[in-house]
C-alpha positions in Angstrom: -21.6 19.3 -16.8 -21.8 18.4 -20.5 -20.0 15.2 -21.1 -18.1 15.1 -24.4 -16.2 12.6 -26.4 -13.2 13.4 -28.5 -14.1 14.2 -32.0 -11.8 11.5 -33.5 -13.5 8.4 -32.4 -16.4 8.5 -29.9 -16.9 6.1 -27.0 -14.9 3.3 -28.5 -11.9 5.5 -28.9 -12.2 6.8 -25.3 -12.6 3.3 -24.0 -9.3 2.3 -25.7 -7.3 5.0 -23.8 -4.9 3.4 -21.4 -1.7 4.1 -19.6 1.0 3.6 -22.2 4.2 3.8 -20.1 6.3 0.7 -19.4 7.6 -0.3 -15.9 10.9 1.2 -14.9 13.9 -1.1 -14.3 13.2 -0.5 -10.6 9.6 -1.6 -10.9 10.5 -4.6 -13.0 12.9 -5.7 -10.2 10.2 -5.1 -7.6 7.6 -7.2 -9.6 10.1 -10.1 -9.6 10.6 -10.1 -5.8 9.4 -13.1 -3.8 6.3 -12.8 -1.7 6.3 -16.0 0.3 3.8 -14.7 2.9 1.1 -14.4 0.2 -0.2 -17.8 -0.6 -3.7 -17.1 -2.0 -4.8 -16.4 -5.6 -4.5 -12.6 -5.3 -5.1 -12.1 -9.0 -8.8 -13.1 -8.6 -9.5 -10.6 -5.8 -9.5 -7.5 -8.0 -12.2 -7.0 -10.7 -11.5 -5.1 -13.8 -11.8 -1.3 -13.4 -14.9 0.4 -14.7 -14.6 1.3 -18.4 -13.5 4.8 -19.3 -17.0 5.9 -20.5 -19.0 4.1 -17.7 -21.2 6.0 -15.3 -18.9 4.8 -12.5 -15.9 6.5 -14.1 -17.8 9.7 -14.8 -18.9 9.8 -11.1 -15.2 9.2 -10.2 -14.1 12.1 -12.4 -16.8 14.4 -10.9 -15.4 13.7 -7.5 -11.8 14.3 -8.6 -12.8 17.5 -10.3 -14.5 18.8 -7.1 -11.8 17.7 -4.7 -8.9 19.2 -6.7 -10.5 22.7 -6.6 -9.5 25.4 -4.1 -7.1 23.4 -2.0 -6.1 25.0 1.3 -2.6 25.1 2.8 -3.6 22.3 5.2 -4.9 20.2 2.2 -1.6 20.8 0.3 0.5 19.8 3.3 -1.5 16.6 3.9 -1.3 15.7 0.2 2.5 16.2 0.2 2.9 14.2 3.4 1.0 11.3 1.9 2.7 11.6 -1.4 6.1 11.3 0.4 4.9 8.3 2.5 1.4 7.3 3.8 3.1 6.3 7.1 3.6 10.0 7.8 0.0 10.0 8.9 0.3 7.1 11.3 3.7 7.5 13.0 3.0 10.8 14.8 -0.2 9.4 16.4 1.6 6.2 17.5 4.4 8.4 19.0 1.9 10.6 20.8 0.1 7.6 22.2 3.3 5.9 23.3 2.7 3.0 20.9 5.6 1.0 19.7 5.6 1.3 15.9 6.3 -2.1 14.3 8.4 -0.8 11.4 9.9 -4.1 10.4 6.5 -5.9 10.3 5.0 -3.0 8.3 7.9 -2.9 5.9 7.5 -6.6 5.2 3.7 -6.4 4.7 4.1 -3.4 2.4 6.8 -5.1 0.4 4.5 -7.9 -0.3 1.5 -5.8 -1.3 3.7 -3.5 -3.4 4.6 -6.5 -5.7 0.9 -7.4 -6.1 -0.1 -3.8 -6.8 2.5 -3.2 -9.5 1.6 -6.4 -11.3 -2.1 -5.4 -11.2 -1.4 -1.9 -12.4 0.3 -3.2 -15.5 -2.3 -5.8 -16.0 -5.1 -3.3 -16.2 -3.3 -0.2 -17.4 -6.0 2.1 -16.3 -5.3 5.7 -17.4 -4.8 8.3 -14.8 -7.6 10.8 -14.3 -5.7 13.6 -16.1 -5.4 11.4 -19.2 -9.1 10.7 -19.4 -10.8 13.9 -18.0 -10.4 16.0 -21.2 -12.1 13.4 -23.3 -15.1 13.5 -21.1 -15.4 17.2 -20.5 -13.9 17.4 -17.0 -11.2 19.6 -15.7 -9.0 18.5 -12.9 -5.9 20.1 -11.3 -3.0 17.8 -10.7 -0.2 18.3 -8.2 2.6 16.7 -10.2 5.2 14.6 -8.3 7.3 11.5 -9.1 4.8 9.1 -7.4 2.2 8.7 -10.1 4.1 7.6 -13.1 2.4 4.2 -13.3 -1.1 3.0 -14.2 -3.9 4.2 -11.9 -5.6 1.0 -10.7 -5.2 -0.1 -7.9 -3.7 2.7 -5.9 -0.3 2.0 -4.4 -0.5 4.7 -1.8 -3.9 3.7 -0.7 -2.9 0.0 -0.5 0.0 0.9 1.6 -2.1 3.1 3.9 -4.7 0.4 4.2 -2.1 -2.2 4.9 -0.6 -0.1 7.7 -4.1 0.3 9.2 -4.7 -3.5 9.0 -1.4 -4.3 10.7 -1.8 -1.7 13.5 -5.4 -2.7 14.0 -4.3 -6.3 14.6 -1.7 -5.2 17.2 -3.5 -2.3 18.8 -7.3 -2.8 18.2 -8.2 -0.2 20.7 -7.0 2.4 18.2 -8.6 0.7 15.2 -10.9 3.7 14.4 -8.0 6.1 14.2 -5.9 3.7 12.1 -8.6 3.4 9.5 -9.2 7.2 9.6 -5.6 7.6 8.5 -6.2 5.0 5.8 -9.2 7.0 4.4 -7.2 10.2 4.5 -4.5 8.5 2.5 -7.0 7.7 -0.3 -8.6 11.2 -0.1 -5.2 12.9 -0.4 -4.5 11.0 -3.6 -7.8 12.0 -5.1 -7.3 15.6 -4.0 -3.9 15.5 -5.7 -5.7 14.6 -8.9 -3.8 11.3 -9.4 -6.4 8.7 -8.5 -10.1 7.8 -8.9 -12.1 7.0 -5.8 -12.6 3.5 -7.2 -8.8 2.9 -7.3 -8.9 3.4 -3.5 -11.9 1.2 -2.9 -10.4 -1.8 -4.4 -7.0 -1.2 -2.7 -8.6 -1.2 0.7 -10.3 -4.5 0.0 -7.1 -6.0 -1.4 -5.1 -4.9 1.7 -7.6 -6.4 4.1 -7.6 -9.8 2.3 -3.8 -9.9 1.8 -3.1 -8.9 5.4 -5.3 -11.8 6.6 -3.3 -14.1 4.5 0.1 -12.6 5.5 -0.9 -12.7 9.2 -1.8 -16.4 9.0 1.6 -17.1 7.5 3.4 -15.1 10.2 2.0 -16.8 13.3 5.2 -18.6 14.0 7.4 -15.6 13.1 6.2 -12.7 15.3 5.2 -12.3 18.9 3.1 -9.6 20.5 4.1 -9.1 24.1 2.8 -6.8 26.8 4.8 -3.8 25.9 6.8 -4.8 22.8 6.5 -6.3 19.4 9.3 -8.3 17.8 9.2 -9.3 14.2 11.5 -12.1 13.2 12.4 -11.9 9.5 
């Protein structure tokens, strides 16, 4: 692979590339929602993304280029399932194992992390891989949907998948390995779709783990885990 920079400005020009779109009205409303169960300084958890011309970003793009090639029908189906909703990976397993799926609790946790993720996305404005790849000599294939019309970092889908894994691991720790397998598949699907860098996913997993710990601490008097049922009191 020969790495190239666009002829009109070199590395400074490439490093200035960012996501230029503005939040939709829907996203603006979401970013203004209250998140009372998050009481820590979440803004300090996430470092700046790697610069566009960094070795880390080039390694990311190499992985995206490789993983977007020659997708199988099973790959495509998984990507579309995750694109629609990361919970599509978790619910069938829970049903198969006879596990009560705590939808209200998960919805509340995801609502909180979604607010944080959107604010961080527009703080950093990291370009999507497809924006940056041509400037550095990479070719990636993107499965275009409506779910990646925001800045790249952190990953919303991965943060949701990781949050679901954290919630379910707290309630059903005997299945923790499987929950986190689904979380990893969520991130892999987004890279295979060509819409995220691996480093977007890595920071999202860390953020979900830290935020769930905080949310859980603030929920102790609001939810009960009984022998065969879970009740979440909003």
